[in-house]
N, C-alpha and C positions, 0 to 999 in steps of 0.2 A: 677167230671166225669158226674154225672147225669145232672148238670147244662148245660153242653155242648150239651147233647142230647135234653134237653128241648129247649135250644136256637135254635138249628138246626131245630127242629119241628116248632117253632114259625116263624123263617125266611122262612121256606118252605111254611107255610100257607100264609104269607105275599106275597111271590113271586106269589103264585097262585092267590091271590086277585088282584095283580098288572096286571098279565098277562090276567086274566079274564076281566079286564077293558080295555084291548087292549093296555096297556102300557108296558114298559120294563125299567129296570135299569141295569147298569153295574154290573158284578159279584162282583167287589170290594165294591160296596155299600152294597150288601147283606152280604159280609164278615164282613164289619164294623158294620152292624146292629147286626150280631151274637155276635161280641165282646162286643157291648154295652149291649145287653141282658144278656150275661154271667156275665158281671161286676155287673149289677143290681141284678141278682140272688145271686152272691157271697156276695154282700153287705147285702142283706136281710138275708142270711144264717148266716153271721158273727154277725149281730145284734141279731138274735135269739139265737145264741150260747152264746153271752154275757149275755143275760137275763137268760138263763138256768144256766150259771156259777154263776151268782149272786144269783139265787134261791138255788143252791146247797150250796153256801157259807153260806147263811142265815140258811139253814137247819143244816149244820155242826155246826155253832155257837150255834144254839138252842140245839142240842144234847149235846154239850160241857157244856152249862149252866145247863142242866138237870143232866148231869153226876156229875158236881161239887156239885149240890144240894144234891144228894144222896150219895156223897162220905163221 
């Protein structure tokens, strides 16, 4: 959800830059840019979630090893 808001803000800023330069693009191009940005943000988020999941697994394994040691 937040990715969509961020993507929209980036596209809007890009639109401003294009229009300030005296150019224009079709709305479909801006819509496609928004999708591309959202996909990039989603990919980055999934990669980070994978790293966090790996860290949590390592922590759980460490806790299990320590529990076995004191058992």
